[in-house]
N, C-alpha and C positions, 0 to 999 in steps of 0.2 A: 272241113272234115279234120277231127281231130287224127294227130300223129301217133302211130304205135309205139309204145314206150314199154320194154318188159318190166315187170314189177320190181324185179332186182335191182333196175336202175332209176327208180324214182326216188324222189328225195323222201326223208321222214316225211314231211309235212303230206306229201301228195300219196304215201303210204297208210296214214292214220286216216285222211280221209276216204280210201279205198275200203279199209279194214270197218271203220265206224257205220259205212254204209249196210257192211254184210252182216253186221251184227243183231240180232233181234231179242226180244224179251222172251223170258219164260212163261208169260201168260198166266193163267191160273195155276201153273205147277210150279210148286216149290221148290227150289234145290236142295234145300237142307235135308241133310243124311238123318234120318230117324231112326231109334232101334228101342225095344221095350227096356225096361227097367229090368234091372238085374233083380231075381225075386229074392237071392240068397244074399244079396249085398245090405248091410246095416241102414235100417232107413228111421232116422230121427221122430220123423214125424208118424210114423206107423207105431213105434214104442212108446209114444205118448196117446193112442188111441183107446186103450186099456182104462185109462182115466175117466173116459167120456162116457163109457159103458157102466160106469157104477151109479148107483141111484143118489140125488142128492141127500146128503143127510139133513138137511133142513127140512125134508118132506116127512120125515119119521121123527116129529115132533109129540110126545107123549104129552096127555093131557090126564093128571090124575085127579 
């Protein structure tokens, strides 16, 4: 039978072993905090979107 030693009096090595045994994984949960992007903030990609909406000038070739 092991002799009881208070946690505070254990060596660093023994405390690490106990702490490591208590730790668990997050499983399916991702602990990264997420928030929606600010709709009022400047977005370089969104400002370029108007170019994609324009029709291609090569498709308007006139045959005379």
